[in-house]
C-alpha positions in Angstrom: 234.8 57.2 192.3 231.4 56.1 193.3 230.3 59.7 194.0 231.7 60.8 190.6 229.7 58.0 188.9 226.5 58.9 190.7 226.9 62.6 189.7 227.6 61.5 186.1 224.5 59.4 186.0 222.4 62.1 187.5 223.7 64.6 184.9 223.0 62.2 182.1 219.5 61.6 183.3 218.9 65.4 183.6 220.2 66.0 180.1 218.1 63.1 178.8 215.1 64.5 180.6 215.7 67.9 179.1 216.0 66.4 175.6 212.9 64.4 176.0 211.0 67.5 177.4 212.1 69.7 174.5 211.2 67.0 172.0 207.8 66.5 173.6 206.8 70.2 173.9 206.6 73.2 171.6 205.4 76.8 171.9 203.2 78.9 169.7 203.6 82.7 169.8 201.2 85.5 168.7 200.6 85.7 164.9 201.9 82.1 164.5 200.5 78.7 163.6 202.2 75.4 164.2 201.8 72.4 161.8 202.3 69.0 163.5 203.7 66.6 160.9 204.1 62.8 161.5 205.9 60.9 158.8 205.2 63.7 156.3 201.5 63.9 157.0 199.8 66.7 158.7 198.3 65.6 162.0 196.9 68.9 163.2 197.2 72.7 163.2 197.8 74.6 166.5 197.2 78.3 166.6 196.5 78.9 170.3 199.4 80.7 171.9 201.3 78.9 174.7 203.1 75.6 175.4 201.8 72.4 173.8 202.7 68.7 173.7 203.7 66.5 170.9 205.0 62.9 170.5 208.8 63.1 170.8 211.1 62.0 168.0 208.0 61.1 165.9 206.2 64.4 165.3 207.8 67.4 163.7 206.6 71.0 164.3 206.6 73.5 161.4 205.9 77.1 162.5 204.3 79.6 160.2 204.0 83.3 160.7 200.5 84.4 160.1 201.0 88.2 160.4 201.5 90.7 157.6 204.5 90.5 155.2 205.7 93.4 153.1 207.1 92.5 149.7 208.5 95.1 147.3 208.0 93.9 143.7 210.6 94.9 141.0 209.5 97.5 138.5 207.9 96.3 135.2 206.9 97.8 131.9 203.2 97.9 131.1 201.3 99.0 128.0 198.0 101.0 128.1 195.0 100.4 125.9 196.1 103.4 123.7 199.5 101.8 123.3 201.4 104.0 125.7 204.3 102.5 127.6 204.5 103.1 131.4 206.7 101.8 134.2 204.9 100.4 137.3 206.6 99.9 140.7 204.4 97.9 143.0 204.5 96.7 146.6 202.2 94.2 148.4 201.1 93.3 151.9 200.3 89.7 152.2 199.6 87.0 154.9 199.0 83.3 155.3 195.3 82.5 155.8 195.3 78.7 155.4 198.4 77.1 156.9 197.5 73.7 155.6 197.3 74.8 151.9 200.4 77.0 152.4 202.4 73.9 153.6 200.9 71.5 151.0 201.4 73.7 148.0 204.5 75.8 148.8 206.1 73.8 151.6 205.6 76.8 153.9 208.5 78.5 152.2 208.2 82.3 152.1 210.4 82.7 149.0 208.1 80.4 147.0 205.1 82.3 148.1 206.6 85.6 147.0 207.4 84.2 143.6 203.7 83.4 143.1 202.7 86.8 144.5 205.1 88.6 142.2 203.7 86.8 139.1 200.0 87.4 140.3 200.6 91.1 140.9 202.5 91.6 137.7 199.7 90.0 135.7 197.0 91.9 137.5 198.8 95.2 136.9 199.4 94.4 133.3 195.7 93.3 132.7 194.3 96.3 134.6 196.5 98.9 132.9 196.1 97.3 129.4 192.3 97.8 129.7 192.6 101.5 130.4 193.9 104.6 128.5 196.8 106.5 129.9 194.6 109.4 130.9 192.1 107.1 132.6 195.0 105.5 134.5 196.3 108.8 135.7 192.8 109.8 136.8 192.3 106.5 138.7 195.6 106.6 140.5 195.2 106.0 144.2 192.5 104.1 145.9 190.6 103.1 142.7 193.6 101.7 140.9 194.8 99.9 144.1 191.4 98.3 144.6 191.4 97.0 141.0 194.9 95.5 141.1 194.3 94.0 144.6 191.1 92.2 143.5 192.7 91.0 140.3 195.8 89.7 142.1 193.7 87.6 144.5 191.8 85.9 141.7 194.1 82.9 141.6 196.3 83.2 144.7 193.9 81.7 147.3 194.9 78.2 146.2 198.2 78.7 148.0 196.5 79.5 151.3 197.6 83.2 151.2 195.9 86.5 150.6 197.1 89.7 149.1 195.7 92.4 151.5 197.0 95.3 149.5 198.7 95.5 146.1 199.5 99.2 145.4 201.5 101.0 142.8 203.9 103.2 144.7 205.2 104.8 141.4 203.7 104.9 138.0 205.9 106.8 135.6 206.6 107.3 131.9 209.7 106.1 130.1 212.3 108.8 129.7 212.1 108.9 125.9 208.5 110.1 125.7 207.9 111.6 129.1 208.4 115.2 127.9 206.0 114.8 124.9 203.3 113.2 127.2 203.6 116.1 129.7 203.3 118.7 127.0 200.2 116.9 125.6 198.7 116.7 129.1 199.4 120.5 129.7 197.8 121.3 126.3 194.7 119.2 127.2 194.4 120.9 130.6 194.7 124.3 128.9 191.9 123.4 126.5 189.7 122.3 129.4 190.5 125.5 131.3 189.6 127.5 128.1 186.3 125.7 127.9 185.5 126.5 131.5 186.5 130.1 130.9 184.3 130.4 127.8 181.4 128.8 129.6 181.8 131.2 132.5 182.0 134.2 130.2 178.8 133.1 128.4 177.0 132.7 131.7 178.3 136.1 132.9 177.1 137.7 129.7 173.7 136.0 130.1 173.4 137.4 133.6 174.5 140.9 132.4 171.9 140.8 129.6 169.2 139.7 132.0 170.2 142.5 134.4 170.2 145.1 131.7 166.7 144.0 130.6 165.4 144.2 134.1 167.0 147.7 134.5 165.4 148.8 131.2 162.0 147.6 132.3 162.3 149.3 135.7 163.5 152.5 134.1 160.7 152.5 131.5 158.1 151.9 134.3 159.6 154.7 136.3 159.6 157.1 133.4 156.0 156.1 132.6 155.0 156.8 136.2 156.9 160.1 136.2 155.2 161.2 133.0 151.9 160.2 134.5 152.5 162.2 137.7 153.8 165.1 135.6 150.7 165.1 133.5 148.5 164.9 136.6 150.5 167.9 138.1 150.1 169.9 134.9 146.4 169.1 134.8 146.1 170.2 138.5 148.0 173.3 137.8 145.8 174.2 134.9 142.7 173.5 137.0 144.0 175.8 139.8 144.9 178.4 137.2 141.5 178.2 135.6 139.8 178.4 138.9 141.9 181.4 139.8 141.0 183.3 136.6 137.3 182.3 136.7 136.6 184.9 139.4 137.4 188.6 138.7 138.7 189.3 142.2 140.8 186.2 142.3 142.1 187.0 138.8 143.1 190.5 139.8 144.8 189.2 143.0 146.6 186.5 141.1 147.8 189.0 138.5 149.1 191.2 141.3 151.1 188.2 142.8 152.5 187.3 139.4 153.7 191.0 139.0 155.4 190.9 142.4 157.1 187.6 141.5 158.3 189.3 138.3 159.7 192.3 140.1 161.4 190.1 142.7 163.1 188.2 139.8 164.3 191.5 138.3 165.5 193.0 141.6 169.3 193.6 141.8 169.8 193.3 138.0 171.4 196.1 136.0 169.0 195.7 133.2 166.6 198.5 132.0 162.9 197.6 132.0 160.6 199.6 129.7 157.0 199.3 130.8 153.7 200.5 129.3 152.1 203.0 131.6 149.0 200.9 131.7 150.8 197.7 132.6 150.2 196.1 136.0 153.9 196.5 136.9 153.7 200.2 136.2 150.7 200.7 138.4 152.5 198.7 141.2 155.7 200.7 140.9 154.0 204.1 140.7 151.3 203.2 143.2 148.5 203.6 140.8 145.1 202.0 141.4 
């Protein structure tokens, strides 16, 4: 019986020691902050990872995740500045940046934080889209629209010790009742833009063709002018040579003889009858007369 009593006492002491140890220590993991609260008042914030001590049975530990949360916000209807209805489907990535404010304002309750985030993102989306036309919204979809909504969402959310790192529209669609009409209008506008580009290109092409034709005309005129000049110079040289040939009696007679030979060569092989005067140069050549 004494041995059983000693063992029981030892077990009780071990259990008590474990309870006291667990009450006096707490651990902090990566992306985590621990708020130490005594009688409802914050004593300190611990963000260093590892094992830490606290006053047992007096201080409570509230752990807060400081990494990124993903929250998918329900779809909402928004109106553009040109009174067109659209359906926005947003999601956000948010995190706790100030554990003290987060605990004091929201009790470190994730659900309460997401209620505030949903309201902030909805208002930011509505305000951003209501200040833009439908065409401007479609043109700004992507990084520009995301940046605008994210900045607007964070304008009044910092008081809760949280930050919205990204507020992005994952889907921005038209209501089913006017979707087809909007698509047809967009197609018509794009066709008009394409027609404008085509007309501009054709005008530019015609301008280039006109300029090319003008340059070709100038080059052709210059070439014809130069050819006429060369032809005139050639004719003048021909006449000079001819005049020089006929200026001397011996040269004139020889030149006439060559001309007669050229004429005979041109008539050779033809079936034509040639009637010559007996005193002509060709007759004297053919009959060997001097």
